[in-house]
N, CA, C and O atoms as CSV, one atom per row, in Angstrom:
chain,resi,resn,atom,element,x,y,z
A,1,MET,N,N,8.188,33.429,8.287
A,1,MET,CA,C,7.443,32.330,8.855
A,1,MET,C,C,6.902,31.450,7.728
A,1,MET,O,O,6.386,31.958,6.732
A,2,LEU,N,N,7.023,30.138,7.888
A,2,LEU,CA,C,6.470,29.186,6.925
A,2,LEU,C,C,4.954,29.150,7.022
A,2,LEU,O,O,4.380,29.444,8.071
A,3,THR,N,N,4.318,28.792,5.930
A,3,THR,CA,C,2.874,28.580,5.920
A,3,THR,C,C,2.611,27.104,5.646
A,3,THR,O,O,3.164,26.531,4.707
A,4,LEU,N,N,1.767,26.494,6.467
A,4,LEU,CA,C,1.345,25.113,6.275
A,4,LEU,C,C,-0.075,25.146,5.727
A,4,LEU,O,O,-1.016,25.498,6.438
A,5,LYS,N,N,-0.222,24.778,4.461
A,5,LYS,CA,C,-1.550,24.749,3.850
A,5,LYS,C,C,-2.237,23.454,4.250
A,5,LYS,O,O,-1.656,22.373,4.144
A,6,VAL,N,N,-3.499,23.570,4.718
A,6,VAL,CA,C,-4.251,22.428,5.221
A,6,VAL,C,C,-5.612,22.398,4.542
A,6,VAL,O,O,-6.278,23.426,4.424
A,7,LYS,N,N,-6.021,21.211,4.096
A,7,LYS,CA,C,-7.312,21.046,3.445
A,7,LYS,C,C,-8.185,20.112,4.276
A,7,LYS,O,O,-7.765,19.010,4.630
A,8,LYS,N,N,-9.406,20.558,4.586
A,8,LYS,CA,C,-10.369,19.694,5.268
A,8,LYS,C,C,-10.884,18.645,4.295
A,8,LYS,O,O,-11.263,18.976,3.172
A,9,LEU,N,N,-10.901,17.393,4.708
A,9,LEU,CA,C,-11.384,16.296,3.881
A,9,LEU,C,C,-12.732,15.773,4.374
A,9,LEU,O,O,-13.298,14.848,3.792
A,10,SER,N,N,-13.239,16.372,5.448
A,10,SER,CA,C,-14.492,15.936,6.054
A,10,SER,C,C,-15.164,17.133,6.725
A,10,SER,O,O,-14.489,18.074,7.142
A,11,GLN,N,N,-16.474,17.096,6.826
A,11,GLN,CA,C,-17.225,18.178,7.477
A,11,GLN,C,C,-16.938,18.239,8.972
A,11,GLN,O,O,-17.035,19.309,9.572
A,12,VAL,N,N,-16.586,17.107,9.586
A,12,VAL,CA,C,-16.365,17.075,11.037
A,12,VAL,C,C,-14.904,17.308,11.417
A,12,VAL,O,O,-14.544,17.237,12.593
A,13,THR,N,N,-14.082,17.582,10.438
A,13,THR,CA,C,-12.652,17.783,10.690
A,13,THR,C,C,-12.402,18.997,11.567
A,13,THR,O,O,-12.983,20.062,11.357
A,14,VAL,N,N,-11.530,18.823,12.553
A,14,VAL,CA,C,-11.014,19.936,13.347
A,14,VAL,C,C,-9.634,20.248,12.784
A,14,VAL,O,O,-8.773,19.371,12.724
A,15,LEU,N,N,-9.423,21.491,12.373
A,15,LEU,CA,C,-8.128,21.861,11.800
A,15,LEU,C,C,-7.013,21.736,12.833
A,15,LEU,O,O,-7.212,22.050,14.007
A,16,PRO,N,N,-5.836,21.277,12.396
A,16,PRO,CA,C,-4.686,21.256,13.305
A,16,PRO,C,C,-4.423,22.659,13.846
A,16,PRO,O,O,-4.664,23.655,13.163
A,17,SER,N,N,-3.929,22.725,15.070
A,17,SER,CA,C,-3.682,24.033,15.682
A,17,SER,C,C,-2.650,23.915,16.795
A,17,SER,O,O,-2.387,22.835,17.324
A,18,PHE,N,N,-2.079,25.062,17.127
A,18,PHE,CA,C,-1.188,25.146,18.274
A,18,PHE,C,C,-2.043,25.438,19.509
A,18,PHE,O,O,-2.899,26.322,19.473
A,19,ALA,N,N,-1.818,24.709,20.589
A,19,ALA,CA,C,-2.583,24.935,21.819
A,19,ALA,C,C,-2.176,26.238,22.490
A,19,ALA,O,O,-3.017,26.932,23.061
A,20,HIS,N,N,-0.889,26.575,22.427
A,20,HIS,CA,C,-0.368,27.774,23.088
A,20,HIS,C,C,0.643,28.463,22.181
A,20,HIS,O,O,1.322,27.796,21.400
A,21,PRO,N,N,0.753,29.780,22.269
A,21,PRO,CA,C,1.789,30.485,21.503
A,21,PRO,C,C,3.167,29.934,21.868
A,21,PRO,O,O,3.467,29.711,23.041
A,22,GLY,N,N,3.986,29.722,20.865
A,22,GLY,CA,C,5.339,29.230,21.098
A,22,GLY,C,C,5.462,27.718,21.168
A,22,GLY,O,O,6.577,27.201,21.242
A,23,ASP,N,N,4.331,26.982,21.146
A,23,ASP,CA,C,4.410,25.516,21.160
A,23,ASP,C,C,5.142,25.020,19.918
A,23,ASP,O,O,5.028,25.619,18.848
A,24,ALA,N,N,5.886,23.938,20.053
A,24,ALA,CA,C,6.578,23.333,18.923
A,24,ALA,C,C,5.640,22.435,18.124
A,24,ALA,O,O,5.713,22.388,16.896
A,25,GLY,N,N,4.765,21.727,18.819
A,25,GLY,CA,C,3.895,20.753,18.187
A,25,GLY,C,C,2.539,21.307,17.813
A,25,GLY,O,O,1.920,22.050,18.574
A,26,ILE,N,N,2.084,20.930,16.620
A,26,ILE,CA,C,0.747,21.273,16.133
A,26,ILE,C,C,-0.162,20.102,16.513
A,26,ILE,O,O,0.107,18.963,16.129
A,27,ASP,N,N,-1.225,20.370,17.256
A,27,ASP,CA,C,-2.139,19.300,17.655
A,27,ASP,C,C,-2.902,18.765,16.452
A,27,ASP,O,O,-3.386,19.528,15.616
A,28,LEU,N,N,-3.001,17.431,16.378
A,28,LEU,CA,C,-3.783,16.737,15.367
A,28,LEU,C,C,-4.990,16.111,16.050
A,28,LEU,O,O,-4.874,15.572,17.151
A,29,PHE,N,N,-6.160,16.182,15.395
A,29,PHE,CA,C,-7.416,15.741,15.983
A,29,PHE,C,C,-8.008,14.577,15.191
A,29,PHE,O,O,-7.886,14.523,13.968
A,30,ALA,N,N,-8.647,13.652,15.892
A,30,ALA,CA,C,-9.334,12.542,15.235
A,30,ALA,C,C,-10.574,13.065,14.531
A,30,ALA,O,O,-11.238,13.971,15.035
A,31,CYS,N,N,-10.892,12.503,13.371
A,31,CYS,CA,C,-12.107,12.903,12.661
A,31,CYS,C,C,-13.188,11.828,12.759
A,31,CYS,O,O,-14.252,11.949,12.152
A,32,GLU,N,N,-12.902,10.774,13.531
A,32,GLU,CA,C,-13.844,9.674,13.673
A,32,GLU,C,C,-13.651,9.022,15.038
A,32,GLU,O,O,-12.583,9.130,15.639
A,33,GLU,N,N,-14.682,8.352,15.518
A,33,GLU,CA,C,-14.521,7.601,16.763
A,33,GLU,C,C,-13.799,6.307,16.455
A,33,GLU,O,O,-14.116,5.615,15.488
A,34,THR,N,N,-12.828,5.991,17.288
A,34,THR,CA,C,-12.014,4.798,17.113
A,34,THR,C,C,-11.732,4.186,18.475
A,34,THR,O,O,-11.471,4.906,19.439
A,35,VAL,N,N,-11.782,2.886,18.561
A,35,VAL,CA,C,-11.379,2.192,19.780
A,35,VAL,C,C,-9.989,1.620,19.548
A,35,VAL,O,O,-9.764,0.879,18.591
A,36,VAL,N,N,-9.064,1.966,20.424
A,36,VAL,CA,C,-7.720,1.383,20.375
A,36,VAL,C,C,-7.706,0.300,21.444
A,36,VAL,O,O,-7.620,0.591,22.637
A,37,ARG,N,N,-7.790,-0.933,21.011
A,37,ARG,CA,C,-7.870,-2.065,21.934
A,37,ARG,C,C,-6.558,-2.237,22.698
A,37,ARG,O,O,-5.485,-1.892,22.203
A,38,GLN,N,N,-6.664,-2.769,23.899
A,38,GLN,CA,C,-5.469,-3.025,24.709
A,38,GLN,C,C,-4.480,-3.888,23.941
A,38,GLN,O,O,-4.864,-4.847,23.272
A,39,ASN,N,N,-3.229,-3.544,24.041
A,39,ASN,CA,C,-2.144,-4.282,23.390
A,39,ASN,C,C,-2.370,-4.473,21.891
A,39,ASN,O,O,-2.010,-5.510,21.336
A,40,ASP,N,N,-2.960,-3.483,21.243
A,40,ASP,CA,C,-3.225,-3.549,19.810
A,40,ASP,C,C,-2.868,-2.195,19.196
A,40,ASP,O,O,-2.556,-1.241,19.909
A,41,ARG,N,N,-2.917,-2.127,17.879
A,41,ARG,CA,C,-2.626,-0.876,17.184
A,41,ARG,C,C,-3.727,-0.584,16.178
A,41,ARG,O,O,-4.439,-1.481,15.728
A,42,THR,N,N,-3.851,0.705,15.834
A,42,THR,CA,C,-4.858,1.127,14.867
A,42,THR,C,C,-4.395,2.397,14.174
A,42,THR,O,O,-3.450,3.053,14.614
A,43,LEU,N,N,-5.073,2.735,13.086
A,43,LEU,CA,C,-4.795,3.948,12.328
A,43,LEU,C,C,-5.971,4.892,12.509
A,43,LEU,O,O,-7.119,4.509,12.286
A,44,VAL,N,N,-5.688,6.131,12.914
A,44,VAL,CA,C,-6.731,7.118,13.187
A,44,VAL,C,C,-6.662,8.218,12.136
A,44,VAL,O,O,-5.622,8.851,11.958
A,45,GLY,N,N,-7.772,8.443,11.443
A,45,GLY,CA,C,-7.829,9.516,10.454
A,45,GLY,C,C,-7.947,10.880,11.122
A,45,GLY,O,O,-8.592,11.025,12.160
A,46,THR,N,N,-7.315,11.876,10.511
A,46,THR,CA,C,-7.425,13.254,11.009
A,46,THR,C,C,-8.359,14.088,10.147
A,46,THR,O,O,-8.782,15.167,10.560
A,47,GLY,N,N,-8.686,13.599,8.950
A,47,GLY,CA,C,-9.572,14.347,8.070
A,47,GLY,C,C,-8.921,15.553,7.422
A,47,GLY,O,O,-9.615,16.448,6.940
A,48,VAL,N,N,-7.585,15.589,7.404
A,48,VAL,CA,C,-6.882,16.704,6.758
A,48,VAL,C,C,-5.801,16.193,5.814
A,48,VAL,O,O,-5.175,15.161,6.053
A,49,GLY,N,N,-5.602,16.940,4.743
A,49,GLY,CA,C,-4.452,16.805,3.879
A,49,GLY,C,C,-3.599,18.041,4.094
A,49,GLY,O,O,-4.111,19.085,4.497
A,50,MET,N,N,-2.325,17.938,3.833
A,50,MET,CA,C,-1.411,19.067,4.070
A,50,MET,C,C,-0.482,19.272,2.899
A,50,MET,O,O,-0.186,18.347,2.143
A,51,GLU,N,N,-0.030,20.496,2.765
A,51,GLU,CA,C,1.013,20.838,1.806
A,51,GLU,C,C,2.206,21.327,2.607
A,51,GLU,O,O,2.373,22.523,2.847
A,52,ILE,N,N,3.028,20.376,3.012
A,52,ILE,CA,C,4.232,20.706,3.773
A,52,ILE,C,C,5.235,21.296,2.791
A,52,ILE,O,O,5.466,20.712,1.733
A,53,PRO,N,N,5.834,22.437,3.112
A,53,PRO,CA,C,6.765,23.085,2.183
A,53,PRO,C,C,7.944,22.172,1.816
A,53,PRO,O,O,8.411,21.381,2.635
A,54,ASP,N,N,8.409,22.301,0.575
A,54,ASP,CA,C,9.591,21.555,0.143
A,54,ASP,C,C,10.748,21.847,1.087
A,54,ASP,O,O,10.917,22.974,1.553
A,55,GLY,N,N,11.539,20.819,1.362
A,55,GLY,CA,C,12.680,20.976,2.261
A,55,GLY,C,C,12.314,20.773,3.722
A,55,GLY,O,O,13.157,20.946,4.603
A,56,TYR,N,N,11.048,20.402,3.992
A,56,TYR,CA,C,10.584,20.185,5.363
A,56,TYR,C,C,9.866,18.848,5.451
A,56,TYR,O,O,9.523,18.254,4.429
A,57,VAL,N,N,9.641,18.380,6.657
A,57,VAL,CA,C,8.927,17.139,6.912
A,57,VAL,C,C,8.013,17.351,8.115
A,57,VAL,O,O,8.321,18.152,8.997
A,58,GLY,N,N,6.902,16.640,8.150
A,58,GLY,CA,C,6.047,16.617,9.328
A,58,GLY,C,C,6.341,15.359,10.115
A,58,GLY,O,O,6.228,14.256,9.581
A,59,LEU,N,N,6.721,15.503,11.387
A,59,LEU,CA,C,7.022,14.360,12.241
A,59,LEU,C,C,5.943,14.245,13.306
A,59,LEU,O,O,5.720,15.184,14.071
A,60,ILE,N,N,5.275,13.103,13.359
A,60,ILE,CA,C,4.171,12.900,14.299
A,60,ILE,C,C,4.703,12.295,15.590
A,60,ILE,O,O,5.435,11.305,15.582
A,61,TRP,N,N,4.311,12.922,16.708
A,61,TRP,CA,C,4.766,12.526,18.036
A,61,TRP,C,C,3.573,12.329,18.969
A,61,TRP,O,O,2.455,12.758,18.685
A,62,ASP,N,N,3.850,11.667,20.087
A,62,ASP,CA,C,2.832,11.439,21.115
A,62,ASP,C,C,2.309,12.749,21.702
A,62,ASP,O,O,3.012,13.759,21.732
A,63,LYS,N,N,1.062,12.707,22.168
A,63,LYS,CA,C,0.564,13.696,23.119
A,63,LYS,C,C,0.968,13.131,24.473
A,63,LYS,O,O,0.635,11.987,24.783
A,64,SER,N,N,1.674,13.901,25.280
A,64,SER,CA,C,2.223,13.353,26.527
A,64,SER,C,C,1.149,12.824,27.468
A,64,SER,O,O,1.372,11.818,28.141
A,65,GLY,N,N,-0.009,13.472,27.533
A,65,GLY,CA,C,-1.077,12.992,28.409
A,65,GLY,C,C,-1.599,11.637,27.980
A,65,GLY,O,O,-1.811,10.759,28.815
A,66,LEU,N,N,-1.810,11.458,26.669
A,66,LEU,CA,C,-2.278,10.161,26.170
A,66,LEU,C,C,-1.224,9.079,26.391
A,66,LEU,O,O,-1.553,7.939,26.718
A,67,SER,N,N,0.023,9.438,26.212
A,67,SER,CA,C,1.107,8.478,26.360
A,67,SER,C,C,1.303,8.087,27.825
A,67,SER,O,O,1.304,6.903,28.161
A,68,ASN,N,N,1.466,9.069,28.679
A,68,ASN,CA,C,1.750,8.796,30.091
A,68,ASN,C,C,0.553,8.287,30.872
A,68,ASN,O,O,0.704,7.424,31.737
A,69,ASN,N,N,-0.634,8.803,30.583
A,69,ASN,CA,C,-1.829,8.436,31.358
A,69,ASN,C,C,-2.580,7.237,30.805
A,69,ASN,O,O,-3.286,6.560,31.552
A,70,HIS,N,N,-2.442,6.956,29.500
A,70,HIS,CA,C,-3.256,5.906,28.890
A,70,HIS,C,C,-2.458,4.901,28.056
A,70,HIS,O,O,-3.045,3.972,27.502
A,71,GLY,N,N,-1.148,5.061,27.954
A,71,GLY,CA,C,-0.320,4.096,27.244
A,71,GLY,C,C,-0.409,4.149,25.731
A,71,GLY,O,O,-0.034,3.185,25.063
A,72,LEU,N,N,-0.901,5.262,25.163
A,72,LEU,CA,C,-1.004,5.378,23.702
A,72,LEU,C,C,0.272,5.983,23.136
A,72,LEU,O,O,0.671,7.082,23.520
A,73,LYS,N,N,0.906,5.263,22.226
A,73,LYS,CA,C,2.141,5.708,21.581
A,73,LYS,C,C,1.918,5.787,20.082
A,73,LYS,O,O,1.177,4.987,19.511
A,74,THR,N,N,2.572,6.769,19.441
A,74,THR,CA,C,2.451,6.911,17.991
A,74,THR,C,C,3.422,5.967,17.282
A,74,THR,O,O,4.433,5.547,17.844
A,75,LEU,N,N,3.085,5.645,16.026
A,75,LEU,CA,C,3.884,4.738,15.201
A,75,LEU,C,C,4.179,5.390,13.860
A,75,LEU,O,O,3.296,6.010,13.268
A,76,GLY,N,N,5.386,5.262,13.381
A,76,GLY,CA,C,5.742,5.616,12.008
A,76,GLY,C,C,5.271,6.964,11.532
A,76,GLY,O,O,4.560,7.036,10.530
A,77,GLY,N,N,5.631,8.029,12.199
A,77,GLY,CA,C,5.075,9.332,11.906
A,77,GLY,C,C,5.920,10.245,11.052
A,77,GLY,O,O,6.314,11.312,11.523
A,78,VAL,N,N,6.220,9.878,9.811
A,78,VAL,CA,C,6.960,10.751,8.893
A,78,VAL,C,C,6.032,11.118,7.741
A,78,VAL,O,O,5.612,10.250,6.976
A,79,ILE,N,N,5.710,12.412,7.619
A,79,ILE,CA,C,4.867,12.892,6.531
A,79,ILE,C,C,5.758,13.711,5.602
A,79,ILE,O,O,6.196,14.804,5.960
A,80,ASP,N,N,6.025,13.183,4.414
A,80,ASP,CA,C,6.910,13.836,3.458
A,80,ASP,C,C,6.235,15.028,2.795
A,80,ASP,O,O,5.009,15.092,2.701
A,81,ALA,N,N,7.053,15.969,2.336
A,81,ALA,CA,C,6.548,17.194,1.713
A,81,ALA,C,C,5.719,16.908,0.463
A,81,ALA,O,O,4.808,17.676,0.153
A,82,GLY,N,N,6.001,15.849,-0.249
A,82,GLY,CA,C,5.274,15.549,-1.473
A,82,GLY,C,C,3.953,14.829,-1.277
A,82,GLY,O,O,3.209,14.645,-2.241
A,83,TYR,N,N,3.638,14.414,-0.048
A,83,TYR,CA,C,2.410,13.657,0.217
A,83,TYR,C,C,1.217,14.601,0.315
A,83,TYR,O,O,1.292,15.629,0.989
A,84,ARG,N,N,0.114,14.257,-0.356
A,84,ARG,CA,C,-1.080,15.103,-0.345
A,84,ARG,C,C,-2.334,14.369,0.125
A,84,ARG,O,O,-3.429,14.926,0.064
A,85,GLY,N,N,-2.192,13.132,0.590
A,85,GLY,CA,C,-3.335,12.378,1.076
A,85,GLY,C,C,-3.673,12.739,2.511
A,85,GLY,O,O,-3.074,13.638,3.101
A,86,GLU,N,N,-4.650,12.016,3.066
A,86,GLU,CA,C,-5.063,12.262,4.446
A,86,GLU,C,C,-3.932,11.901,5.405
A,86,GLU,O,O,-3.305,10.849,5.278
A,87,VAL,N,N,-3.686,12.782,6.356
A,87,VAL,CA,C,-2.727,12.494,7.415
A,87,VAL,C,C,-3.421,11.569,8.413
A,87,VAL,O,O,-4.471,11.901,8.963
A,88,LYS,N,N,-2.818,10.412,8.635
A,88,LYS,CA,C,-3.349,9.449,9.595
A,88,LYS,C,C,-2.303,9.194,10.669
A,88,LYS,O,O,-1.100,9.298,10.429
A,89,VAL,N,N,-2.785,8.862,11.845
A,89,VAL,CA,C,-1.912,8.641,12.991
A,89,VAL,C,C,-1.987,7.176,13.393
A,89,VAL,O,O,-3.053,6.671,13.743
A,90,GLY,N,N,-0.843,6.498,13.340
A,90,GLY,CA,C,-0.768,5.133,13.836
A,90,GLY,C,C,-0.589,5.182,15.344
A,90,GLY,O,O,0.295,5.870,15.853
A,91,LEU,N,N,-1.442,4.440,16.058
A,91,LEU,CA,C,-1.355,4.394,17.518
A,91,LEU,C,C,-1.274,2.949,17.987
A,91,LEU,O,O,-1.895,2.061,17.403
A,92,VAL,N,N,-0.506,2.722,19.040
A,92,VAL,CA,C,-0.490,1.430,19.720
A,92,VAL,C,C,-0.877,1.691,21.171
A,92,VAL,O,O,-0.438,2.666,21.779
A,93,ASN,N,N,-1.701,0.809,21.711
A,93,ASN,CA,C,-2.154,0.912,23.095
A,93,ASN,C,C,-1.355,-0.082,23.924
A,93,ASN,O,O,-1.575,-1.290,23.841
A,94,LEU,N,N,-0.433,0.428,24.721
A,94,LEU,CA,C,0.429,-0.423,25.535
A,94,LEU,C,C,-0.180,-0.740,26.894
A,94,LEU,O,O,0.454,-1.399,27.718
A,95,SER,N,N,-1.400,-0.278,27.135
A,95,SER,CA,C,-2.041,-0.506,28.434
A,95,SER,C,C,-2.872,-1.773,28.421
A,95,SER,O,O,-2.967,-2.460,27.404
A,96,ASP,N,N,-3.476,-2.076,29.567
A,96,ASP,CA,C,-4.339,-3.259,29.676
A,96,ASP,C,C,-5.821,-2.888,29.603
A,96,ASP,O,O,-6.680,-3.667,30.017
A,97,LYS,N,N,-6.121,-1.689,29.072
A,97,LYS,CA,C,-7.504,-1.232,28.927
A,97,LYS,C,C,-7.705,-0.662,27.523
A,97,LYS,O,O,-6.822,0.006,26.986
A,98,ASP,N,N,-8.869,-0.929,26.937
A,98,ASP,CA,C,-9.219,-0.303,25.664
A,98,ASP,C,C,-9.342,1.202,25.874
A,98,ASP,O,O,-9.684,1.658,26.966
A,99,TYR,N,N,-9.062,1.971,24.822
A,99,TYR,CA,C,-9.185,3.430,24.903
A,99,TYR,C,C,-10.041,3.914,23.731
A,99,TYR,O,O,-9.774,3.576,22.578
A,100,ILE,N,N,-11.063,4.702,24.034
A,100,ILE,CA,C,-11.947,5.241,23.005
A,100,ILE,C,C,-11.495,6.653,22.650
A,100,ILE,O,O,-11.392,7.526,23.512
A,101,ILE,N,N,-11.230,6.854,21.371
A,101,ILE,CA,C,-10.917,8.189,20.857
A,101,ILE,C,C,-12.172,8.673,20.151
A,101,ILE,O,O,-12.696,7.997,19.266
A,102,ARG,N,N,-12.649,9.842,20.545
A,102,ARG,CA,C,-13.848,10.397,19.930
A,102,ARG,C,C,-13.466,11.426,18.875
A,102,ARG,O,O,-12.409,12.052,18.959
A,103,ALA,N,N,-14.326,11.593,17.892
A,103,ALA,CA,C,-14.096,12.609,16.852
A,103,ALA,C,C,-13.904,13.959,17.527
A,103,ALA,O,O,-14.650,14.325,18.434
A,104,GLY,N,N,-12.900,14.688,17.076
A,104,GLY,CA,C,-12.616,16.015,17.620
A,104,GLY,C,C,-11.610,16.025,18.759
A,104,GLY,O,O,-11.200,17.096,19.207
A,105,GLU,N,N,-11.203,14.850,19.238
A,105,GLU,CA,C,-10.210,14.772,20.320
A,105,GLU,C,C,-8.789,14.767,19.749
A,105,GLU,O,O,-8.542,14.266,18.652
A,106,LYS,N,N,-7.868,15.336,20.521
A,106,LYS,CA,C,-6.457,15.333,20.138
A,106,LYS,C,C,-5.927,13.904,20.174
A,106,LYS,O,O,-6.199,13.154,21.111
A,107,VAL,N,N,-5.158,13.531,19.128
A,107,VAL,CA,C,-4.583,12.189,19.080
A,107,VAL,C,C,-3.062,12.191,19.011
A,107,VAL,O,O,-2.418,11.209,19.380
A,108,ALA,N,N,-2.492,13.291,18.540
A,108,ALA,CA,C,-1.035,13.359,18.389
A,108,ALA,C,C,-0.651,14.808,18.137
A,108,ALA,O,O,-1.506,15.691,18.083
A,109,GLN,N,N,0.640,15.038,17.985
A,109,GLN,CA,C,1.117,16.363,17.591
A,109,GLN,C,C,2.146,16.196,16.487
A,109,GLN,O,O,2.822,15.172,16.387
A,110,MET,N,N,2.244,17.229,15.662
A,110,MET,CA,C,3.171,17.188,14.540
A,110,MET,C,C,4.157,18.348,14.645
A,110,MET,O,O,3.775,19.490,14.903
A,111,LEU,N,N,5.426,18.030,14.441
A,111,LEU,CA,C,6.454,19.048,14.345
A,111,LEU,C,C,6.847,19.176,12.880
A,111,LEU,O,O,7.048,18.170,12.200
A,112,ILE,N,N,6.957,20.399,12.393
A,112,ILE,CA,C,7.442,20.647,11.040
A,112,ILE,C,C,8.926,20.994,11.174
A,112,ILE,O,O,9.291,21.964,11.837
A,113,GLN,N,N,9.775,20.184,10.533
A,113,GLN,CA,C,11.214,20.375,10.689
A,113,GLN,C,C,11.913,20.374,9.341
A,113,GLN,O,O,11.500,19.700,8.398
A,114,LYS,N,N,12.990,21.155,9.283
A,114,LYS,CA,C,13.812,21.241,8.083
A,114,LYS,C,C,14.528,19.908,7.863
A,114,LYS,O,O,14.944,19.245,8.813
A,115,VAL,N,N,14.663,19.534,6.595
A,115,VAL,CA,C,15.319,18.289,6.226
A,115,VAL,C,C,16.590,18.611,5.456
A,115,VAL,O,O,16.581,19.440,4.545
A,116,GLU,N,N,17.673,17.960,5.822
A,116,GLU,CA,C,18.921,18.063,5.070
A,116,GLU,C,C,18.983,16.870,4.123
A,116,GLU,O,O,18.943,15.725,4.574
A,117,HIS,N,N,19.079,17.115,2.837
A,117,HIS,CA,C,19.213,16.028,1.869
A,117,HIS,C,C,20.687,15.735,1.654
A,117,HIS,O,O,21.510,16.646,1.567
A,118,VAL,N,N,21.005,14.459,1.571
A,118,VAL,CA,C,22.395,14.042,1.431
A,118,VAL,C,C,22.553,13.170,0.196
A,118,VAL,O,O,21.604,12.532,-0.259
A,119,ALA,N,N,23.753,13.156,-0.331
A,119,ALA,CA,C,24.098,12.226,-1.405
A,119,ALA,C,C,24.489,10.911,-0.741
A,119,ALA,O,O,25.153,10.913,0.296
A,120,ILE,N,N,24.088,9.802,-1.322
A,120,ILE,CA,C,24.426,8.491,-0.772
A,120,ILE,C,C,25.576,7.916,-1.582
A,120,ILE,O,O,25.499,7.794,-2.804
A,121,GLU,N,N,26.647,7.566,-0.872
A,121,GLU,CA,C,27.858,7.057,-1.509
A,121,GLU,C,C,28.225,5.711,-0.885
A,121,GLU,O,O,28.398,5.615,0.329
A,122,GLU,N,N,28.342,4.687,-1.701
A,122,GLU,CA,C,28.795,3.388,-1.198
A,122,GLU,C,C,30.308,3.420,-1.036
A,122,GLU,O,O,31.028,3.885,-1.920
A,123,VAL,N,N,30.788,2.916,0.114
A,123,VAL,CA,C,32.229,2.843,0.375
A,123,VAL,C,C,32.556,1.438,0.872
A,123,VAL,O,O,31.671,0.708,1.318
A,124,SER,N,N,33.832,1.067,0.790
A,124,SER,CA,C,34.228,-0.260,1.264
A,124,SER,C,C,34.564,-0.247,2.753
A,124,SER,O,O,34.522,-1.291,3.404
A,125,GLU,N,N,34.895,0.922,3.296
A,125,GLU,CA,C,35.236,1.045,4.718
A,125,GLU,C,C,34.666,2.352,5.256
A,125,GLU,O,O,34.542,3.333,4.524
A,126,LEU,N,N,34.319,2.356,6.548
A,126,LEU,CA,C,33.879,3.571,7.241
A,126,LEU,C,C,35.011,4.049,8.138
A,126,LEU,O,O,35.818,3.242,8.599
A,127,SER,N,N,35.080,5.342,8.390
A,127,SER,CA,C,36.134,5.872,9.255
A,127,SER,C,C,35.948,5.353,10.679
A,127,SER,O,O,34.832,5.054,11.103
A,128,GLY,N,N,37.049,5.252,11.403
A,128,GLY,CA,C,37.011,4.751,12.773
A,128,GLY,C,C,36.619,5.838,13.776
A,128,GLY,O,O,36.842,7.025,13.540
A,129,THR,N,N,36.038,5.419,14.885
A,129,THR,CA,C,35.698,6.324,15.987
A,129,THR,C,C,36.001,5.619,17.302
A,129,THR,O,O,36.257,4.415,17.317
A,130,ALA,N,N,35.974,6.356,18.399
A,130,ALA,CA,C,36.192,5.757,19.717
A,130,ALA,C,C,35.105,4.734,20.025
A,130,ALA,O,O,35.379,3.732,20.685
A,131,ARG,N,N,33.894,4.961,19.569
A,131,ARG,CA,C,32.784,4.042,19.839
A,131,ARG,C,C,32.806,2.828,18.922
A,131,ARG,O,O,32.442,1.729,19.339
A,132,GLY,N,N,33.225,3.016,17.689
A,132,GLY,CA,C,33.249,1.907,16.740
A,132,GLY,C,C,31.856,1.381,16.465
A,132,GLY,O,O,30.930,2.156,16.225
A,133,ASP,N,N,31.705,0.063,16.497
A,133,ASP,CA,C,30.400,-0.520,16.213
A,133,ASP,C,C,29.640,-0.898,17.494
A,133,ASP,O,O,28.714,-1.707,17.450
A,134,GLY,N,N,30.029,-0.314,18.624
A,134,GLY,CA,C,29.336,-0.569,19.891
A,134,GLY,C,C,27.889,-0.112,19.798
A,134,GLY,O,O,27.625,1.058,19.519
A,135,GLY,N,N,26.966,-1.009,20.024
A,135,GLY,CA,C,25.539,-0.707,19.892
A,135,GLY,C,C,24.832,-0.620,21.220
A,135,GLY,O,O,25.346,-0.052,22.183
A,136,PHE,N,N,23.638,-1.195,21.259
A,136,PHE,CA,C,22.778,-1.147,22.433
A,136,PHE,C,C,23.517,-1.619,23.687
A,136,PHE,O,O,24.061,-2.723,23.721
A,137,GLY,N,N,23.527,-0.772,24.711
A,137,GLY,CA,C,24.151,-1.132,25.976
A,137,GLY,C,C,25.646,-0.933,26.015
A,137,GLY,O,O,26.272,-1.216,27.037
A,138,SER,N,N,26.242,-0.453,24.932
A,138,SER,CA,C,27.701,-0.358,24.885
A,138,SER,C,C,28.262,0.728,25.778
A,138,SER,O,O,29.461,0.719,26.058
A,139,THR,N,N,27.450,1.660,26.236
A,139,THR,CA,C,27.948,2.738,27.101
A,139,THR,C,C,27.637,2.475,28.575
A,139,THR,O,O,27.921,3.322,29.422
A,140,GLY,N,N,27.061,1.323,28.890
A,140,GLY,CA,C,26.760,0.973,30.274
A,140,GLY,C,C,25.422,1.501,30.728
A,140,GLY,O,O,24.638,2.028,29.938
A,141,LYS,N,N,25.171,1.350,32.028
A,141,LYS,CA,C,23.889,1.793,32.603
A,141,LYS,C,C,23.970,3.195,33.101
A,141,LYS,O,O,22.986,3.726,33.614
């Protein structure tokens, strides 16, 4: 089993934790009160730094209740193994109501996942496939 080393950066910090045995996501908690205004975005501090093991990444995802019930979606949630600063959660409020996040409340969840590193090679042509360069909407409704 991997160990995720976590450092409290504030006295009011709630350490990340799993809500239930077997959960994939580690709950992240706000360390400060923040208002996420309607149709706006903000950055929420968690008050923790982490030492994610080499070869892994922390991916920040929505809490389904906040997303489905209040329109809060996470933004740009990639925490690299070499980062040692405070983990912050970018949130956007897609609803028509402001949402108050209080210190100690869950704001997101993080999955720790293995990363495959690849060599980057420039080529003049890419191999062909049945899909080709078909993008958005190319497979129909």
